[in-house]
C-alpha angles and dihedrals in degrees: 000000000000099000104139091211093056091048087049092056093042094053096041088095089068094060091101098032109066096163092055090044090053091049092051092048088051090054092048090051090052089051091049091049091050090052090054091057094069131229097354092045091049093060091049090049092052090048089051094049092048090051091051091049092052091046090057093052097085088055094056132087088242090075092050092048090051089052094048091051090049092053093046092051090050095046093045094242099111111123120235089249094053092046089053090049090049091048090049087054089058099258114143122204 
């Protein structure tokens, strides 16, 4: 989690976006300050991290994969293996 090389890779996308980098740093400071407040702050920090994680979802390949499976199911081109995986994930056709 705290590997400096991983952080370097993750934050490389901000190299040409200093305003966005500052905004993210500001949010990270807010999470840090919440954690320093103890139990109540910990709950707020967890909520903030959950929000950040959910906000990143549309920018991942998972969102694209889900859409592709959706389209394949609609078009009738989904493979049996893909359909089994989707059903295991709780999707009903």
